[in-house]
C-alpha positions in Angstrom: 26.9 16.7 -10.9 25.5 15.3 -14.1 21.8 14.6 -14.4 20.6 12.2 -17.1 17.5 13.8 -18.5 15.7 13.5 -21.8 15.0 16.9 -23.4 12.6 17.6 -26.2 14.3 18.3 -29.5 14.0 21.8 -30.8 13.6 22.9 -34.4 17.3 24.1 -34.5 18.7 20.7 -33.3 16.8 18.3 -35.6 16.0 18.1 -39.2 12.5 18.1 -40.6 12.6 14.3 -41.3 12.7 13.5 -37.6 11.2 16.5 -35.8 7.5 16.4 -36.6 6.3 12.9 -35.7 8.8 12.3 -32.8 8.2 15.7 -31.2 4.4 15.3 -31.5 4.5 11.8 -30.2 6.7 12.9 -27.2 4.5 15.9 -26.5 1.3 13.7 -26.6 2.7 11.1 -24.2 3.9 13.9 -21.9 0.6 15.6 -22.0 -1.3 12.4 -21.2 0.9 11.7 -18.2 0.4 15.2 -16.9 -3.3 15.2 -17.4 -3.9 11.8 -15.7 -6.3 12.5 -12.7 -6.8 9.9 -10.0 -10.2 8.4 -9.6 -12.4 9.8 -6.8 -12.4 6.3 -5.2 -8.6 6.2 -5.2 -8.5 9.6 -3.4 -10.9 8.4 -0.8 -8.8 5.2 -0.2 -5.6 7.3 0.2 -7.3 9.7 2.5 -8.6 6.9 4.7 -5.2 5.3 4.8 -3.5 8.6 5.9 -6.1 9.3 8.5 -5.7 5.9 10.1 -9.0 6.1 12.0 -11.4 6.5 9.1 -11.7 2.8 8.6 -9.8 0.1 10.4 -9.8 -3.7 10.5 -11.9 -5.3 13.2 -10.0 -6.6 16.2 -12.4 -9.5 16.6 -11.7 -12.2 14.0 -15.1 -13.7 13.5 -18.5 -12.2 12.8 -21.5 -12.6 15.0 -22.7 -16.2 15.4 -26.3 -15.2 15.1 -27.6 -12.6 12.7 -29.5 -11.0 15.5 -26.2 -10.2 17.1 -25.1 -7.9 14.3 -24.4 -4.5 15.9 -26.5 -1.6 15.1 -24.7 1.5 13.7 -23.8 4.1 16.3 -25.3 7.6 16.2 -21.8 9.0 15.3 -21.5 6.4 12.5 -24.9 7.3 11.1 -24.1 11.0 11.2 -20.8 10.5 9.4 -22.5 8.3 6.7 -25.2 11.0 6.2 -22.6 13.7 5.8 -20.2 11.8 3.5 -22.7 9.7 1.6 -20.7 6.6 2.6 -23.0 3.6 2.5 -20.5 1.3 4.0 -19.9 3.3 7.2 -16.9 3.1 9.5 -15.3 -0.3 10.4 -16.3 -1.4 13.9 -13.7 -2.3 16.5 -16.0 -5.0 17.9 -18.4 -6.7 15.5 -20.5 -8.4 18.1 -22.1 -6.8 21.2 -21.0 -7.9 24.7 -24.6 -8.5 25.6 -26.3 -10.4 22.7 -30.0 -10.5 21.7 -31.0 -12.9 24.4 -29.0 -11.5 27.3 -25.9 -13.6 27.1 -22.3 -12.4 26.6 -20.9 -13.7 23.4 -22.4 -17.2 23.8 -21.4 -20.3 21.8 -23.8 -22.7 20.1 -25.7 -24.6 22.8 -25.1 -22.1 25.5 -28.8 -21.2 25.8 -29.8 -24.8 25.7 -27.5 -25.6 28.6 -28.6 -22.6 30.6 -32.3 -23.4 30.2 -32.2 -27.2 30.6 -34.5 -29.0 33.0 -33.2 -31.2 35.8 -33.8 -34.3 33.7 -31.9 -32.8 30.8 -29.0 -31.9 33.2 -28.8 -35.5 34.4 -28.8 -36.7 30.8 -26.0 -34.2 29.9 -23.9 -35.4 32.9 -24.3 -39.0 31.9 -23.4 -38.3 28.3 -20.3 -36.4 29.4 -19.3 -39.1 31.9 -19.7 -41.8 29.2 -17.4 -39.8 26.9 -14.7 -39.6 29.7 -15.0 -43.3 30.3 -14.4 -43.9 26.5 -11.3 -41.7 26.7 -9.9 -43.8 29.6 -10.5 -47.0 27.6 -8.9 -45.5 24.5 -5.6 -44.5 26.3 -5.3 -48.1 27.6 -6.6 -47.6 31.1 -9.2 -49.7 33.0 -12.1 -47.4 34.0 -13.3 -50.1 36.4 -10.2 -50.2 38.6 -10.6 -48.6 42.1 -8.7 -45.4 41.4 -10.8 -44.6 38.3 -14.3 -45.7 39.4 -15.5 -42.2 40.1 -13.2 -40.3 37.6 -15.7 -40.0 34.7 -18.3 -38.3 36.9 -15.7 -36.1 38.7 -14.2 -35.0 35.4 -17.7 -34.3 34.0 -18.5 -32.0 36.9 -15.1 -30.4 36.7 -15.5 -29.7 33.0 -18.9 -28.0 33.5 -17.3 -25.9 36.2 -14.4 -25.0 34.0 -16.8 -23.7 31.3 -19.5 -22.1 33.5 -18.6 -18.7 32.0 -20.7 -19.5 28.9 -23.8 -19.2 31.1 -22.9 -15.8 32.6 -23.2 -12.3 31.2 -21.6 -9.0 31.8 -24.7 -7.2 32.8 -25.4 -9.5 35.8 -21.8 -9.4 36.9 -21.5 -5.6 36.9 -24.9 -5.4 38.6 -25.1 -1.6 38.2 -21.9 -1.1 40.2 -21.0 2.0 38.1 -20.6 5.3 40.1 -20.3 8.9 39.0 -17.2 10.2 40.7 -15.9 12.8 38.3 -12.6 10.9 38.0 -10.6 10.9 34.8 -7.2 9.6 35.7 -5.7 6.2 35.1 -7.1 3.3 37.1 -5.1 0.0 37.1 -5.8 -3.4 38.7 -2.8 -5.6 38.7 -2.1 -9.3 39.1 -5.6 -10.7 38.4 -5.1 -14.4 38.2 -7.0 -16.2 35.4 -7.3 -19.9 34.6 -8.7 -21.1 31.3 -8.7 -24.0 28.9 -6.9 -23.8 25.6 -9.5 -24.6 22.9 -6.9 -26.3 20.7 -5.8 -29.0 23.2 -8.3 -28.5 26.1 -5.5 -28.2 28.6 -5.1 -25.3 31.0 -3.3 -22.0 30.6 -2.8 -19.8 33.6 -1.6 -16.3 34.0 -2.2 -12.8 35.3 -4.0 -9.9 33.9 -3.4 -6.2 34.2 -6.0 -3.7 33.1 -6.6 0.0 33.1 -9.6 1.9 31.9 -8.7 5.0 32.5 -9.0 2.4 34.0 -9.0 -1.4 33.5 -6.3 -4.0 33.9 -6.8 -7.7 33.2 -3.8 -9.9 34.0 -3.5 -6.3 34.0 -6.5 -4.3 33.5 -6.6 -0.6 33.3 -8.9 2.2 32.1 -9.3 5.9 32.1 -12.8 6.9 33.3 -14.9 9.4 31.6 -16.2 10.7 35.0 -17.7 7.2 35.9 -15.9 4.4 37.7 -16.7 0.7 38.1 -16.6 -1.3 41.3 -13.0 -2.7 41.4 -14.1 -6.2 42.1 -16.1 -6.3 38.8 -12.9 -6.3 36.8 -11.6 -9.6 38.0 -15.1 -11.0 37.7 -15.3 -10.0 34.1 -12.0 -11.6 33.4 -13.2 -14.8 35.2 -16.3 -14.9 33.2 -14.5 -14.9 29.8 -11.7 -17.2 31.1 -14.2 -19.9 32.2 -14.7 -20.9 28.6 -12.6 -22.7 25.9 -10.3 -19.9 24.9 -7.2 -18.7 23.3 -5.2 -16.0 25.1 -5.5 -13.4 22.2 -9.3 -13.6 22.2 -9.6 -13.6 26.0 -7.5 -10.4 26.2 -9.8 -8.7 23.7 -13.0 -10.0 25.2 -12.2 -8.4 28.5 -11.1 -5.1 27.0 -14.2 -4.7 24.8 -16.5 -5.7 27.7 -15.2 -3.0 29.9 -15.3 -0.5 27.0 -18.9 -1.3 26.2 -20.2 -1.4 29.8 -18.4 1.6 31.3 -17.8 3.7 28.2 -14.5 5.1 29.6 -12.1 7.3 27.6 -9.8 4.3 27.1 -9.1 0.7 28.2 -5.9 -1.4 28.3 -5.6 -5.0 29.1 -2.4 -7.0 29.3 -2.2 -10.7 30.0 0.8 -12.9 30.6 0.2 -16.7 30.7 1.9 -20.0 30.7 0.4 -22.6 28.4 0.5 -26.2 29.4 0.0 -27.2 25.8 3.6 -26.1 25.2 4.9 -27.1 28.6 3.6 -30.7 29.0 3.7 -31.6 25.3 5.1 -30.3 22.0 8.1 -28.1 22.5 8.0 -28.6 26.3 9.4 -25.2 27.2 8.6 -24.9 30.9 9.7 -21.2 31.3 8.1 -19.8 28.2 5.3 -17.2 28.7 3.1 -15.4 26.3 2.1 -11.7 26.7 -0.9 -10.2 24.8 -2.4 -6.8 25.0 -5.4 -4.9 23.8 -5.6 -1.1 24.1 -8.7 0.9 23.1 -9.8 4.5 23.0 -7.4 7.3 24.2 -4.8 4.7 25.4 -4.5 3.4 21.9 -4.4 6.9 20.3 -2.0 8.7 22.7 1.5 7.3 22.9 2.2 9.2 26.2 -0.8 7.6 27.9 0.1 4.2 26.6 3.7 4.5 27.8 2.5 5.6 31.2 0.3 2.5 31.5 3.0 0.1 30.4 5.5 1.8 32.7 3.1 1.5 35.7 2.5 -2.2 35.1 6.3 -2.8 34.7 6.4 -3.8 31.1 8.7 -1.0 30.1 11.3 -2.0 32.6 11.9 -5.6 31.4 
């Protein structure tokens, strides 16, 4: 085999007219290439990339809505920064706490106002919402005064407030201290948790099932692996309901449930899988009646250990499809 290589000329192969400047120039270039040392910052970036867990992108797309919701650094994060001198710290998996500064769970603007309104303000809110529904009926060419639609604005207003009552709830009240020390550290899965939510893009429903595990939490499917402590089984569907009774997208709903269980129970790991049918693509748009969407969020040891992750997906039936 022939290798094409460039060898340095020697004194026996070249004459004096070519050897001196070319040889020196070649040696200088070669020396420079060999002596190039990567910057310290580049080495740190490469090391973080290889480790994978040193710094990772957040799984929640938007920052806290209120600066008072910015998470405080964990003790582990503080210790790592102190030992490494890293002022930036380690990237957080969840940039906003499940329980915010005033006791709500990831509220939207206006949530506190709605929660604390007086009876008079509640009546004014209902009238405003009913008037908006009446305007919609007029804009689509209907007669809001005909018999079948006379009570529709008020009925829809009450229904919409019920569809979105999750804004006014928080994880702490839902869990209600139902966490028990059982010394259990094997996978716990809750299957076929039905959820109903409103797509925030078209405000039409999407429905589905959640599986979760944390060792033991499953939403749609929820599952988790406990770290000695377990949570009351009924609390998992309730957490899924709380986050689904809001304007949502499926991807965020899946993550909201997983992070809530992770923060409240502090298990070894959490997995949530959700499969839903979206009416925004069934009744309109592409009109595909049999299309479903599956999303998942795995945290902790379920994310890190392939064997545990495969066991979870096998138990919920996703590996057999």
